[in-house]
C-alpha positions in Angstrom: 116.4 101.5 54.6 117.1 103.8 51.7 116.3 107.5 51.4 113.6 106.5 48.9 112.0 104.1 51.4 112.1 106.8 54.1 110.5 109.4 51.8 107.7 107.0 50.9 107.1 106.2 54.5 106.7 109.9 55.3 104.4 110.1 52.3 102.1 107.4 53.6 102.2 109.0 57.1 100.8 112.1 55.6 98.1 110.2 53.6 97.1 108.2 56.7 97.2 111.1 59.3 94.3 110.8 61.7 93.8 114.4 62.7 94.3 117.8 61.1 97.3 118.5 63.4 98.9 115.2 62.5 98.3 115.9 58.8 99.9 119.3 59.0 103.0 117.9 60.7 103.2 114.9 58.4 102.9 117.1 55.3 105.7 119.4 56.5 107.9 116.4 57.2 107.2 114.7 53.9 107.0 117.6 51.4 109.0 120.7 50.6 107.2 124.0 51.1 106.5 124.4 47.4 106.0 120.7 46.5 103.6 119.9 43.7 101.1 117.0 43.6 99.5 116.1 40.3 97.2 113.1 39.5 94.1 112.8 37.3 92.0 114.3 40.1 94.2 117.0 41.6 96.9 119.5 40.7 98.1 121.4 43.8 101.2 123.2 45.2 102.3 123.9 48.7 101.6 122.4 52.2 98.1 123.9 52.6 96.9 122.7 49.2 98.5 119.3 49.7 96.8 118.9 53.2 93.5 119.9 51.6 93.8 117.3 48.8 94.7 114.6 51.3 91.9 115.6 53.7 89.5 115.5 50.7 90.5 112.0 49.8 90.1 110.9 53.5 86.6 112.3 53.6 85.7 110.6 50.3 86.9 107.2 51.7 86.3 107.1 55.5 87.6 104.0 57.1 90.3 103.5 54.5 94.0 103.8 54.6 96.8 103.9 52.1 99.4 101.2 52.1 102.3 100.4 49.8 101.8 97.7 47.2 105.3 96.3 46.4 108.8 97.7 46.7 110.0 101.3 46.2 112.3 101.6 43.2 114.6 104.7 42.9 117.5 106.2 41.2 119.1 109.7 41.4 116.4 112.0 42.9 113.5 109.9 41.5 111.5 107.1 43.1 108.4 105.2 42.0 106.1 103.0 44.0 102.6 101.5 43.9 99.9 101.8 46.6 96.4 100.6 47.5 93.5 102.3 49.4 92.4 99.6 51.8 89.1 99.3 53.8 89.6 98.6 57.5 86.3 96.8 57.5 87.0 94.0 55.0 90.5 94.5 53.6 89.2 95.3 50.1 91.2 97.7 48.0 88.9 99.4 45.5 91.5 102.0 44.5 95.1 101.5 43.5 97.7 103.6 41.9 101.4 104.3 41.1 103.3 107.4 42.0 106.6 108.9 40.8 108.3 111.3 43.3 111.2 113.7 43.0 113.3 114.2 46.2 114.9 117.5 47.2 118.4 117.6 48.7 116.9 117.4 52.2 115.1 114.1 51.4 111.7 115.6 51.3 109.4 115.2 48.3 109.4 118.2 45.9 106.9 116.7 43.3 104.5 113.8 42.9 103.2 112.6 39.6 100.4 110.2 40.4 98.5 107.6 38.3 95.3 105.8 39.1 95.6 102.1 38.2 92.2 100.9 39.6 89.2 103.0 40.5 85.7 102.0 41.5 83.0 102.0 38.8 80.1 104.2 39.8 
């Protein structure tokens, strides 16, 4: 497993954390203290703000989990990957996206640039 794969695994562990305590630990393991996360719906910096953004998404989509959609591709300190938000009830994935991450020297994520590829029509 590459450093890119390991970083993305920690990223998904944070997004799929089941409790506030697990989320806090997973965010600390996955992201540097001053990491940024930017997508069309969020622009945050730091562990507390990252945990709040993740918790907000979990509350918006109860019973869903994030999973990778395809392989992780990386070079230098950059990696990109796609993901889906999947319903436990029926396996549907109404939301999907792609992220580009920058890794710090310690292997944790220092920035995320996220893109939404599929979103529900309301």
